[in-house]
PyMOL Python script that loads the backbone (N, CA, C, O; Angstrom):
from pymol import cmd

cmd.read_pdbstr("""\
ATOM      1  N   MET A   1      -9.205  25.752 -59.144  1.00  0.00           N
ATOM      2  CA  MET A   1      -8.661  27.225 -59.625  1.00  0.00           C
ATOM      3  C   MET A   1      -7.284  26.400 -60.432  1.00  0.00           C
ATOM      4  O   MET A   1      -6.858  25.245 -60.396  1.00  0.00           O
ATOM      5  N   VAL A   2      -6.823  27.804 -61.235  1.00  0.00           N
ATOM      6  CA  VAL A   2      -5.549  27.289 -62.161  1.00  0.00           C
ATOM      7  C   VAL A   2      -4.806  28.742 -62.123  1.00  0.00           C
ATOM      8  O   VAL A   2      -5.305  29.757 -62.609  1.00  0.00           O
ATOM      9  N   TYR A   3      -3.509  28.688 -61.458  1.00  0.00           N
ATOM     10  CA  TYR A   3      -2.541  29.423 -61.333  1.00  0.00           C
ATOM     11  C   TYR A   3      -1.536  29.380 -62.440  1.00  0.00           C
ATOM     12  O   TYR A   3      -1.472  28.314 -63.053  1.00  0.00           O
ATOM     13  N   LYS A   4      -0.572  30.556 -62.879  1.00  0.00           N
ATOM     14  CA  LYS A   4      -0.031  30.755 -63.412  1.00  0.00           C
ATOM     15  C   LYS A   4       1.578  30.945 -62.336  1.00  0.00           C
ATOM     16  O   LYS A   4       1.712  31.704 -61.376  1.00  0.00           O
ATOM     17  N   VAL A   5       2.656  29.945 -62.937  1.00  0.00           N
ATOM     18  CA  VAL A   5       3.575  30.070 -62.124  1.00  0.00           C
ATOM     19  C   VAL A   5       4.293  30.643 -63.235  1.00  0.00           C
ATOM     20  O   VAL A   5       3.943  30.401 -64.390  1.00  0.00           O
ATOM     21  N   LEU A   6       5.538  31.586 -62.894  1.00  0.00           N
ATOM     22  CA  LEU A   6       6.716  32.111 -63.326  1.00  0.00           C
ATOM     23  C   LEU A   6       8.044  31.379 -62.742  1.00  0.00           C
ATOM     24  O   LEU A   6       8.418  31.344 -61.570  1.00  0.00           O
ATOM     25  N   TYR A   7       8.606  30.845 -63.810  1.00  0.00           N
ATOM     26  CA  TYR A   7       9.688  30.372 -62.873  1.00  0.00           C
ATOM     27  C   TYR A   7      11.334  30.923 -63.602  1.00  0.00           C
ATOM     28  O   TYR A   7      11.586  32.010 -64.122  1.00  0.00           O
ATOM     29  N   GLN A   8      12.297  29.670 -63.386  1.00  0.00           N
ATOM     30  CA  GLN A   8      13.602  30.490 -63.608  1.00  0.00           C
ATOM     31  C   GLN A   8      14.183  28.884 -64.070  1.00  0.00           C
ATOM     32  O   GLN A   8      13.950  28.278 -63.024  1.00  0.00           O
ATOM     33  N   GLU A   9      14.677  28.055 -64.836  1.00  0.00           N
ATOM     34  CA  GLU A   9      14.862  26.422 -64.993  1.00  0.00           C
ATOM     35  C   GLU A   9      15.665  26.348 -63.904  1.00  0.00           C
ATOM     36  O   GLU A   9      15.509  25.422 -63.108  1.00  0.00           O
ATOM     37  N   ASN A  10      16.629  27.305 -63.712  1.00  0.00           N
ATOM     38  CA  ASN A  10      17.665  27.504 -63.032  1.00  0.00           C
ATOM     39  C   ASN A  10      17.561  27.744 -61.717  1.00  0.00           C
ATOM     40  O   ASN A  10      17.426  28.933 -61.430  1.00  0.00           O
ATOM     41  N   PRO A  11      17.584  26.886 -60.725  1.00  0.00           N
ATOM     42  CA  PRO A  11      17.071  27.377 -59.569  1.00  0.00           C
ATOM     43  C   PRO A  11      18.135  27.992 -58.394  1.00  0.00           C
ATOM     44  O   PRO A  11      17.845  28.192 -57.215  1.00  0.00           O
ATOM     45  N   LEU A  12      19.637  28.272 -59.138  1.00  0.00           N
ATOM     46  CA  LEU A  12      20.223  28.901 -58.456  1.00  0.00           C
ATOM     47  C   LEU A  12      20.628  30.133 -58.984  1.00  0.00           C
ATOM     48  O   LEU A  12      21.529  30.885 -58.614  1.00  0.00           O
ATOM     49  N   GLU A  13      19.412  30.278 -60.383  1.00  0.00           N
ATOM     50  CA  GLU A  13      19.726  32.018 -61.180  1.00  0.00           C
ATOM     51  C   GLU A  13      18.857  32.875 -60.664  1.00  0.00           C
ATOM     52  O   GLU A  13      17.695  32.584 -60.379  1.00  0.00           O
ATOM     53  N   ILE A  14      19.603  34.453 -60.454  1.00  0.00           N
ATOM     54  CA  ILE A  14      18.471  34.914 -60.219  1.00  0.00           C
ATOM     55  C   ILE A  14      17.270  35.494 -60.914  1.00  0.00           C
ATOM     56  O   ILE A  14      17.740  35.649 -62.041  1.00  0.00           O
ATOM     57  N   PRO A  15      16.069  35.903 -60.978  1.00  0.00           N
ATOM     58  CA  PRO A  15      15.212  35.734 -61.748  1.00  0.00           C
ATOM     59  C   PRO A  15      15.706  36.803 -62.737  1.00  0.00           C
ATOM     60  O   PRO A  15      16.124  37.851 -62.244  1.00  0.00           O
ATOM     61  N   VAL A  16      15.708  36.672 -63.997  1.00  0.00           N
ATOM     62  CA  VAL A  16      15.475  37.798 -64.988  1.00  0.00           C
ATOM     63  C   VAL A  16      14.689  37.436 -66.000  1.00  0.00           C
ATOM     64  O   VAL A  16      14.746  36.464 -66.752  1.00  0.00           O
ATOM     65  N   ARG A  17      13.692  38.642 -65.906  1.00  0.00           N
ATOM     66  CA  ARG A  17      12.468  38.466 -66.720  1.00  0.00           C
ATOM     67  C   ARG A  17      12.272  37.933 -67.922  1.00  0.00           C
ATOM     68  O   ARG A  17      11.272  37.338 -68.323  1.00  0.00           O
ATOM     69  N   GLU A  18      13.582  38.243 -68.664  1.00  0.00           N
ATOM     70  CA  GLU A  18      13.634  38.114 -70.118  1.00  0.00           C
ATOM     71  C   GLU A  18      13.399  35.987 -69.825  1.00  0.00           C
ATOM     72  O   GLU A  18      12.501  35.301 -70.313  1.00  0.00           O
ATOM     73  N   HIS A  19      14.659  35.458 -68.818  1.00  0.00           N
ATOM     74  CA  HIS A  19      14.558  34.374 -68.849  1.00  0.00           C
ATOM     75  C   HIS A  19      13.364  33.395 -67.780  1.00  0.00           C
ATOM     76  O   HIS A  19      13.572  32.363 -67.141  1.00  0.00           O
ATOM     77  N   SER A  20      12.245  34.129 -67.912  1.00  0.00           N
ATOM     78  CA  SER A  20      11.493  33.553 -67.250  1.00  0.00           C
ATOM     79  C   SER A  20      10.335  32.475 -68.234  1.00  0.00           C
ATOM     80  O   SER A  20       9.902  32.729 -69.358  1.00  0.00           O
ATOM     81  N   LYS A  21      10.081  31.412 -67.500  1.00  0.00           N
ATOM     82  CA  LYS A  21       9.511  30.602 -68.365  1.00  0.00           C
ATOM     83  C   LYS A  21       7.745  30.380 -67.391  1.00  0.00           C
ATOM     84  O   LYS A  21       7.635  30.454 -66.167  1.00  0.00           O
ATOM     85  N   SER A  22       6.731  30.146 -68.254  1.00  0.00           N
ATOM     86  CA  SER A  22       5.815  29.762 -67.065  1.00  0.00           C
ATOM     87  C   SER A  22       4.820  28.486 -67.501  1.00  0.00           C
ATOM     88  O   SER A  22       4.629  28.265 -68.697  1.00  0.00           O
ATOM     89  N   LEU A  23       4.287  27.778 -66.617  1.00  0.00           N
ATOM     90  CA  LEU A  23       3.291  27.055 -66.819  1.00  0.00           C
ATOM     91  C   LEU A  23       1.976  27.478 -65.766  1.00  0.00           C
ATOM     92  O   LEU A  23       1.709  28.184 -64.793  1.00  0.00           O
ATOM     93  N   TYR A  24       1.352  26.455 -66.761  1.00  0.00           N
ATOM     94  CA  TYR A  24       0.216  26.747 -65.776  1.00  0.00           C
ATOM     95  C   TYR A  24      -0.593  25.026 -64.795  1.00  0.00           C
ATOM     96  O   TYR A  24      -0.637  23.872 -65.221  1.00  0.00           O
ATOM     97  N   ILE A  25      -1.076  25.570 -63.500  1.00  0.00           N
ATOM     98  CA  ILE A  25      -0.967  24.589 -62.670  1.00  0.00           C
ATOM     99  C   ILE A  25      -2.766  24.181 -61.990  1.00  0.00           C
ATOM    100  O   ILE A  25      -2.966  25.087 -61.181  1.00  0.00           O
ATOM    101  N   ARG A  26      -3.612  23.559 -62.001  1.00  0.00           N
ATOM    102  CA  ARG A  26      -4.586  23.267 -61.136  1.00  0.00           C
ATOM    103  C   ARG A  26      -4.923  22.941 -59.647  1.00  0.00           C
ATOM    104  O   ARG A  26      -5.497  21.853 -59.603  1.00  0.00           O
ATOM    105  N   ALA A  27      -4.803  23.372 -58.695  1.00  0.00           N
ATOM    106  CA  ALA A  27      -4.698  23.585 -57.614  1.00  0.00           C
ATOM    107  C   ALA A  27      -5.818  24.549 -57.030  1.00  0.00           C
ATOM    108  O   ALA A  27      -6.457  25.448 -57.577  1.00  0.00           O
ATOM    109  N   LYS A  28      -5.847  23.846 -55.183  1.00  0.00           N
ATOM    110  CA  LYS A  28      -7.006  24.965 -54.709  1.00  0.00           C
ATOM    111  C   LYS A  28      -6.011  25.806 -53.769  1.00  0.00           C
ATOM    112  O   LYS A  28      -6.543  26.607 -53.001  1.00  0.00           O
ATOM    113  N   SER A  29      -4.848  25.711 -53.765  1.00  0.00           N
ATOM    114  CA  SER A  29      -4.381  27.274 -53.146  1.00  0.00           C
ATOM    115  C   SER A  29      -2.908  26.877 -53.781  1.00  0.00           C
ATOM    116  O   SER A  29      -2.466  25.836 -54.267  1.00  0.00           O
ATOM    117  N   GLU A  30      -2.132  28.710 -53.459  1.00  0.00           N
ATOM    118  CA  GLU A  30      -0.747  28.343 -53.783  1.00  0.00           C
ATOM    119  C   GLU A  30       0.474  27.759 -53.072  1.00  0.00           C
ATOM    120  O   GLU A  30       1.613  27.653 -53.526  1.00  0.00           O
ATOM    121  N   ARG A  31      -0.025  27.368 -51.763  1.00  0.00           N
ATOM    122  CA  ARG A  31       0.571  26.186 -50.936  1.00  0.00           C
ATOM    123  C   ARG A  31       0.429  24.857 -52.035  1.00  0.00           C
ATOM    124  O   ARG A  31       1.396  24.343 -52.598  1.00  0.00           O
ATOM    125  N   GLU A  32      -0.659  24.531 -52.161  1.00  0.00           N
ATOM    126  CA  GLU A  32      -0.916  23.764 -53.056  1.00  0.00           C
ATOM    127  C   GLU A  32       0.392  23.406 -54.186  1.00  0.00           C
ATOM    128  O   GLU A  32       1.078  22.422 -54.461  1.00  0.00           O
ATOM    129  N   VAL A  33       0.289  24.645 -54.583  1.00  0.00           N
ATOM    130  CA  VAL A  33       0.612  24.782 -56.087  1.00  0.00           C
ATOM    131  C   VAL A  33       2.344  24.403 -55.733  1.00  0.00           C
ATOM    132  O   VAL A  33       2.915  23.506 -56.352  1.00  0.00           O
ATOM    133  N   ARG A  34       2.898  25.053 -54.885  1.00  0.00           N
ATOM    134  CA  ARG A  34       3.950  24.573 -54.398  1.00  0.00           C
ATOM    135  C   ARG A  34       4.495  23.249 -53.832  1.00  0.00           C
ATOM    136  O   ARG A  34       5.662  22.864 -53.899  1.00  0.00           O
ATOM    137  N   GLN A  35       3.226  22.482 -53.142  1.00  0.00           N
ATOM    138  CA  GLN A  35       4.085  21.602 -53.341  1.00  0.00           C
ATOM    139  C   GLN A  35       3.698  20.378 -53.940  1.00  0.00           C
ATOM    140  O   GLN A  35       3.689  19.217 -53.530  1.00  0.00           O
ATOM    141  N   LEU A  36       3.329  21.003 -55.182  1.00  0.00           N
ATOM    142  CA  LEU A  36       2.872  19.708 -56.548  1.00  0.00           C
ATOM    143  C   LEU A  36       4.198  20.608 -57.224  1.00  0.00           C
ATOM    144  O   LEU A  36       4.538  20.049 -58.267  1.00  0.00           O
ATOM    145  N   LEU A  37       4.839  21.536 -57.010  1.00  0.00           N
ATOM    146  CA  LEU A  37       6.040  21.506 -57.865  1.00  0.00           C
ATOM    147  C   LEU A  37       7.550  21.499 -56.912  1.00  0.00           C
ATOM    148  O   LEU A  37       8.481  21.748 -57.678  1.00  0.00           O
ATOM    149  N   LYS A  38       7.900  21.345 -55.873  1.00  0.00           N
ATOM    150  CA  LYS A  38       8.819  21.043 -55.227  1.00  0.00           C
ATOM    151  C   LYS A  38       9.424  20.158 -55.404  1.00  0.00           C
ATOM    152  O   LYS A  38      10.627  20.277 -55.167  1.00  0.00           O
ATOM    153  N   GLU A  39       8.784  18.480 -56.037  1.00  0.00           N
ATOM    154  CA  GLU A  39      10.156  17.936 -56.790  1.00  0.00           C
ATOM    155  C   GLU A  39      10.649  18.593 -57.652  1.00  0.00           C
ATOM    156  O   GLU A  39      11.872  18.728 -57.674  1.00  0.00           O
ATOM    157  N   LYS A  40       9.851  19.178 -58.590  1.00  0.00           N
ATOM    158  CA  LYS A  40      10.779  19.988 -59.960  1.00  0.00           C
ATOM    159  C   LYS A  40      11.975  20.784 -59.115  1.00  0.00           C
ATOM    160  O   LYS A  40      12.190  21.278 -58.008  1.00  0.00           O
ATOM    161  N   ASN A  41      12.507  20.597 -60.211  1.00  0.00           N
ATOM    162  CA  ASN A  41      14.043  21.905 -59.591  1.00  0.00           C
ATOM    163  C   ASN A  41      13.777  22.845 -60.406  1.00  0.00           C
ATOM    164  O   ASN A  41      14.121  22.718 -61.581  1.00  0.00           O
ATOM    165  N   ILE A  42      13.109  23.993 -59.970  1.00  0.00           N
ATOM    166  CA  ILE A  42      12.706  25.025 -60.340  1.00  0.00           C
ATOM    167  C   ILE A  42      12.641  26.508 -59.370  1.00  0.00           C
ATOM    168  O   ILE A  42      12.346  26.525 -58.175  1.00  0.00           O
ATOM    169  N   ASN A  43      12.886  27.350 -59.952  1.00  0.00           N
ATOM    170  CA  ASN A  43      13.143  28.456 -59.170  1.00  0.00           C
ATOM    171  C   ASN A  43      11.698  29.412 -59.588  1.00  0.00           C
ATOM    172  O   ASN A  43      11.415  29.855 -60.701  1.00  0.00           O
ATOM    173  N   ILE A  44      10.699  29.592 -57.943  1.00  0.00           N
ATOM    174  CA  ILE A  44       9.754  29.585 -58.329  1.00  0.00           C
ATOM    175  C   ILE A  44       9.777  31.305 -58.612  1.00  0.00           C
ATOM    176  O   ILE A  44      10.798  31.564 -57.976  1.00  0.00           O
ATOM    177  N   GLU A  45       9.334  32.560 -59.124  1.00  0.00           N
ATOM    178  CA  GLU A  45       9.704  33.821 -59.275  1.00  0.00           C
ATOM    179  C   GLU A  45       8.110  34.428 -58.953  1.00  0.00           C
ATOM    180  O   GLU A  45       8.068  35.506 -58.359  1.00  0.00           O
ATOM    181  N   PHE A  46       6.921  33.828 -59.294  1.00  0.00           N
ATOM    182  CA  PHE A  46       5.690  34.073 -58.845  1.00  0.00           C
ATOM    183  C   PHE A  46       4.890  33.397 -59.270  1.00  0.00           C
ATOM    184  O   PHE A  46       5.041  32.770 -60.318  1.00  0.00           O
ATOM    185  N   ILE A  47       3.600  33.357 -58.388  1.00  0.00           N
ATOM    186  CA  ILE A  47       2.302  32.421 -58.401  1.00  0.00           C
ATOM    187  C   ILE A  47       1.712  33.618 -58.775  1.00  0.00           C
ATOM    188  O   ILE A  47       2.199  34.718 -58.513  1.00  0.00           O
ATOM    189  N   GLN A  48       0.464  33.399 -59.504  1.00  0.00           N
ATOM    190  CA  GLN A  48      -0.551  33.641 -59.826  1.00  0.00           C
ATOM    191  C   GLN A  48      -2.039  33.304 -60.327  1.00  0.00           C
ATOM    192  O   GLN A  48      -2.250  33.089 -61.521  1.00  0.00           O
ATOM    193  N   LEU A  49      -2.822  33.276 -59.591  1.00  0.00           N
ATOM    194  CA  LEU A  49      -4.173  33.151 -59.152  1.00  0.00           C
ATOM    195  C   LEU A  49      -4.745  33.349 -60.382  1.00  0.00           C
ATOM    196  O   LEU A  49      -4.693  34.568 -60.543  1.00  0.00           O
ATOM    197  N   LEU A  50      -5.422  32.699 -61.640  1.00  0.00           N
ATOM    198  CA  LEU A  50      -5.985  33.373 -63.050  1.00  0.00           C
ATOM    199  C   LEU A  50      -7.504  33.431 -62.686  1.00  0.00           C
ATOM    200  O   LEU A  50      -8.254  32.536 -62.297  1.00  0.00           O
ATOM    201  N   ASP A  51      -7.780  35.057 -62.986  1.00  0.00           N
ATOM    202  CA  ASP A  51      -9.385  35.155 -63.002  1.00  0.00           C
ATOM    203  C   ASP A  51     -10.038  34.438 -64.152  1.00  0.00           C
ATOM    204  O   ASP A  51      -9.358  33.793 -64.950  1.00  0.00           O
ATOM    205  N   GLU A  52     -11.380  34.542 -64.256  1.00  0.00           N
ATOM    206  CA  GLU A  52     -12.180  34.129 -65.715  1.00  0.00           C
ATOM    207  C   GLU A  52     -10.849  34.707 -66.677  1.00  0.00           C
ATOM    208  O   GLU A  52      -9.810  34.187 -67.084  1.00  0.00           O
ATOM    209  N   ALA A  53     -11.524  36.173 -66.813  1.00  0.00           N
ATOM    210  CA  ALA A  53     -10.714  36.717 -67.707  1.00  0.00           C
ATOM    211  C   ALA A  53      -9.602  36.626 -68.624  1.00  0.00           C
ATOM    212  O   ALA A  53      -9.559  36.740 -69.849  1.00  0.00           O
ATOM    213  N   HIS A  54      -8.719  36.398 -67.763  1.00  0.00           N
ATOM    214  CA  HIS A  54      -7.611  36.153 -67.731  1.00  0.00           C
ATOM    215  C   HIS A  54      -7.354  35.078 -68.253  1.00  0.00           C
ATOM    216  O   HIS A  54      -6.855  34.981 -69.374  1.00  0.00           O
ATOM    217  N   LEU A  55      -7.690  34.008 -67.435  1.00  0.00           N
ATOM    218  CA  LEU A  55      -7.689  32.504 -68.039  1.00  0.00           C
ATOM    219  C   LEU A  55      -8.111  32.383 -69.327  1.00  0.00           C
ATOM    220  O   LEU A  55      -7.379  31.746 -70.084  1.00  0.00           O
ATOM    221  N   ALA A  56      -9.317  32.935 -69.835  1.00  0.00           N
ATOM    222  CA  ALA A  56      -9.538  32.934 -71.133  1.00  0.00           C
ATOM    223  C   ALA A  56      -8.707  33.400 -72.209  1.00  0.00           C
ATOM    224  O   ALA A  56      -8.641  32.798 -73.280  1.00  0.00           O
ATOM    225  N   TYR A  57      -7.901  34.736 -71.890  1.00  0.00           N
ATOM    226  CA  TYR A  57      -6.988  35.226 -72.586  1.00  0.00           C
ATOM    227  C   TYR A  57      -5.756  33.953 -72.532  1.00  0.00           C
ATOM    228  O   TYR A  57      -5.284  33.401 -73.526  1.00  0.00           O
ATOM    229  N   GLU A  58      -5.474  33.731 -71.411  1.00  0.00           N
ATOM    230  CA  GLU A  58      -3.927  32.689 -71.555  1.00  0.00           C
ATOM    231  C   GLU A  58      -4.495  31.722 -72.488  1.00  0.00           C
ATOM    232  O   GLU A  58      -3.962  31.512 -73.578  1.00  0.00           O
ATOM    233  N   GLN A  59      -5.489  31.163 -72.129  1.00  0.00           N
ATOM    234  CA  GLN A  59      -5.919  29.591 -73.942  1.00  0.00           C
ATOM    235  C   GLN A  59      -5.868  30.110 -74.689  1.00  0.00           C
ATOM    236  O   GLN A  59      -5.335  29.473 -75.598  1.00  0.00           O
ATOM    237  N   GLN A  60      -6.169  31.198 -75.002  1.00  0.00           N
ATOM    238  CA  GLN A  60      -5.743  31.465 -76.574  1.00  0.00           C
ATOM    239  C   GLN A  60      -4.443  31.360 -77.319  1.00  0.00           C
ATOM    240  O   GLN A  60      -4.170  31.303 -78.518  1.00  0.00           O
ATOM    241  N   SER A  61      -3.650  31.352 -76.093  1.00  0.00           N
ATOM    242  CA  SER A  61      -2.195  30.763 -76.930  1.00  0.00           C
ATOM    243  C   SER A  61      -1.953  29.809 -77.092  1.00  0.00           C
ATOM    244  O   SER A  61      -2.516  29.011 -76.342  1.00  0.00           O
ATOM    245  N   GLU A  62      -1.076  29.284 -78.042  1.00  0.00           N
ATOM    246  CA  GLU A  62      -0.716  28.220 -78.228  1.00  0.00           C
ATOM    247  C   GLU A  62       0.048  26.953 -77.227  1.00  0.00           C
ATOM    248  O   GLU A  62      -0.096  25.743 -77.398  1.00  0.00           O
ATOM    249  N   PHE A  63       0.614  27.408 -76.502  1.00  0.00           N
ATOM    250  CA  PHE A  63       0.679  27.029 -75.560  1.00  0.00           C
ATOM    251  C   PHE A  63       0.633  27.000 -74.237  1.00  0.00           C
ATOM    252  O   PHE A  63       1.655  26.999 -73.551  1.00  0.00           O
ATOM    253  N   PHE A  64      -0.360  26.978 -73.835  1.00  0.00           N
ATOM    254  CA  PHE A  64      -1.250  27.096 -72.655  1.00  0.00           C
ATOM    255  C   PHE A  64      -1.350  25.045 -72.750  1.00  0.00           C
ATOM    256  O   PHE A  64      -1.741  24.163 -73.516  1.00  0.00           O
ATOM    257  N   GLN A  65      -0.900  25.159 -71.816  1.00  0.00           N
ATOM    258  CA  GLN A  65      -1.581  23.651 -71.333  1.00  0.00           C
ATOM    259  C   GLN A  65      -1.362  23.652 -69.590  1.00  0.00           C
ATOM    260  O   GLN A  65      -0.325  24.023 -69.041  1.00  0.00           O
ATOM    261  N   VAL A  66      -2.710  23.099 -68.811  1.00  0.00           N
ATOM    262  CA  VAL A  66      -2.520  23.148 -67.581  1.00  0.00           C
ATOM    263  C   VAL A  66      -1.462  21.319 -67.114  1.00  0.00           C
ATOM    264  O   VAL A  66      -1.720  20.247 -67.663  1.00  0.00           O
ATOM    265  N   GLU A  67      -0.300  21.527 -65.965  1.00  0.00           N
ATOM    266  CA  GLU A  67       0.203  20.345 -65.720  1.00  0.00           C
ATOM    267  C   GLU A  67      -0.544  19.142 -65.013  1.00  0.00           C
ATOM    268  O   GLU A  67      -0.049  18.023 -64.875  1.00  0.00           O
ATOM    269  N   ASN A  68      -1.546  19.446 -64.671  1.00  0.00           N
ATOM    270  CA  ASN A  68      -1.543  18.467 -63.686  1.00  0.00           C
ATOM    271  C   ASN A  68      -3.541  17.861 -64.321  1.00  0.00           C
ATOM    272  O   ASN A  68      -4.584  17.445 -63.818  1.00  0.00           O
ATOM    273  N   ASP A  69      -3.069  18.158 -65.447  1.00  0.00           N
ATOM    274  CA  ASP A  69      -5.042  17.926 -66.265  1.00  0.00           C
ATOM    275  C   ASP A  69      -4.567  16.551 -66.473  1.00  0.00           C
ATOM    276  O   ASP A  69      -5.305  15.714 -66.992  1.00  0.00           O
TER     277      ASP A  69
END
""", "prot")
cmd.dss("prot")
cmd.show_as("cartoon", "prot")
cmd.util.cbc("prot")
cmd.orient("prot")
């Protein structure tokens, strides 16, 4: 399963949508996503499981790259 993670680079920053960044990560659960990202010093705003249609849409972006593939 592929998850989309919205985050702030500064872990002390209050989430502001205009400053949000995203990354994609393959994992079995949201808990696993959090465990894989705990070493990064980021403020996780939202984790979303991508269904097939949403994943196909995201893959069209030139910035799409799954982190742990």
